[in-house]
Structure formats: C-alpha cells, structure tokens
N, C-alpha and C positions, 0 to 999 in steps of 0.2 A: 542853324546859329552862327551868326557870320565869326568869321575873324578880326578881332579887335588888331589894330596895330601895336605895336609897343609907346610904350611915353617916348621913348626916342626916336623916332620912324624918324623924327624932324633933323635926328643928328645932340648934341651932345658939344656944348665947351667944355675944355681940361689944356690948359698946356702946368708940366707939372714947373710947380718955381722951386724944384731943390728945396724946400724945406725940409727936407726927413723926416716930417711925422709919421711914414707910414713904413720909417725902417727904423722906428727908434721907439723909446718910454713903452710900450705895450707892448704884452707877451701875446705871441701868437707864433703862425704856424709858417716857413715859408716850403711851403712840398716840394719835394725832386724829384722830378724823372728822368730815366735815363740818361735822356742827351742834356742834360740839366748836370748834373752829374758828373760825366765826360765832360765839358763845357770849360767843368769849374774845378775837375781835378786837371784838366789842359793848362789853364793858366796859370792855378797854383805849381805850375811842374810837380805831378802828384799821383802816384798810382791810387784807382780807385781805393785801394784797400787801405790806405794811410789818410787818402781824404776824408774818409768816410769816418774816421779812428776820430781825427782832429778835430774836423770842420759839424760833423753832423748827428745826431740822435735820433733812434726809433722811438717813433708817438704811436700811442692807440687810436684808428680811425675811425669815421662815423662806421656803425654798423653798417649792413645793407642787406639786402634779403639774401640768405643761401651765406653769408659774409657775414655773422656775428661779430670774429674776432679775429682783427689785422691789425698789421700796423705799417706804418708809413712812414720815412724816411725824410727828415725835414732839418734844417738849417738849425745850429743851435743857436743862442742865444746869450749876449754879456750877460753880468749879473743884474746888472741894469735894465734891463730886457732890448736892448740895445741890439739890433743884429748883427753877428759875429764876425761882418764883413764891413760895416761900418764904422770910418774912422777920418773925421770932418769931410765925410761924402762914399758913396761907392767905391770899396779900393779894388770892385769884380766888374762893373760896372760893364765894360763891354759882354762877358760872359752870363752875367745875371740869367737866372731861372727865367721862367716863362710866367711865372706869376708874377714877377716884379714885373718884366717888358709888361704886360697885358694891363695895371693896374692904372686907372680904375674899370675893368671895365671885366668887370667880376659879376658873376650870375649873381652871386647876394648883393650887389652894390647897385645892379642898374635894373633888381626884380621890380621899383616899384619906384613912383620918382619920390615919395616922402624915402625910400630906402637911398636914392643917391642924394636929397636932399641934408638928409641927416649923413652919410659920408662927407659930402660938403661943411662939415660943422667941425672938421677934423682935418681937414685937406684944402687951405687956401686955393689952390689949380682949379679945385671943379665947379665948374658953371661961370672958367673963364678964359682971354685966351680963346687959343684953338676950337675949332670946329671940327669935334670927328664926325662921320657923315654912317646911316648906320648901319653901311657895311663896314667897314671898318670897326666899331664899335661889334659888331657878329663876327668877323675873322678873328676878332681879339678871346671871345667866348669860345668859339671855335679852336684855335688853338693852344686856349685853356684845358677845354674837352680830350684834344688829342694828344698831349703831352701826357694826361694823366701821371698821377703818384708813383712815385715804386713802392709797390707794396710787396709784404712778406718778407720778414727777416730772413727766413731762413732760405727761400727760392734766393734771393740774392745773395747768399751766404755760400750757395751751391756753387754762384754762378762766381765768386772771388768776390764779390764786391762787399 
C-alpha cells in the first residue's frame, strides 16, 4: 500500500488576524508543558507554585493505555470563557504556551481537509494570508508532541510545582 500525502502536502494558508476567537468565548483547555510553565511564571514574575495556584487548574486528561486516570495542568479561564491572560489581546504573548504558538496546526485541525475547513468557520485567518509549507506544519505538530502537557498532579507536587 502506498503512503498517501496529507491533504496539506502543498501547504496551507493561515495568517492570524488577531480576532482572538481562539482565546475567547468557548470553554477549552490550554495544556502547559514544564517549559510553558517556566516561561509563563517568569513572565509573571512568580514562582511555579504561586503561578499554578493563581492561573492554573488540574483537569482530567483523556485516558490512555496504562494511564486511565491522570490529570494535566491547564490555564484557567475567566467566567466568560476567555483565557485568563486575555485582556484586549494576549497579555503574555511573548511567553504564550506551545499550544497557542502552534495554532491552527494541531493534529485535530489538520487531520483532514474537512477538519481544516470546519476550523476555518471560527477562524478568519484559516485559508487566507501566508502559505505555510508542509515542513512548517509538521514542525508545529512535532513541537506540540515534544512539549507534552504536565501530567499527574502528585508528581508535579513532589517537584514543587
């Protein structure tokens, strides 16, 4: 069987319009890696523990084989579902998490042309602007996989997070 090229093999157009739709209005999770936590805590001039208590929450993560019950660290949301760091724009843009930096090139968004088009109904930057190559898109996917969320509250507590 031949390997099929992904639908984005010729690249995809995306330029952020700064509409903030991906940061507001809907409930969701912004999972943090240890590096994300370090950058954000530094940007806020806080230690890890204080940052986690102020800006984060532990949420149940999807079960995986051998790991049926685990938690991941995620940013909190405001009561209106805006990101905790949204205030007329991202207040920590220079230190934003990998998940935010790689949008919309997430596996669930580029899994098919239909998923890409569906994401475009909520994001005016999708299918317009700069052409991103297959290599750039796959670099975003790899960055997301490499970052991985902080998992397991108990282990994090042992490390002082």
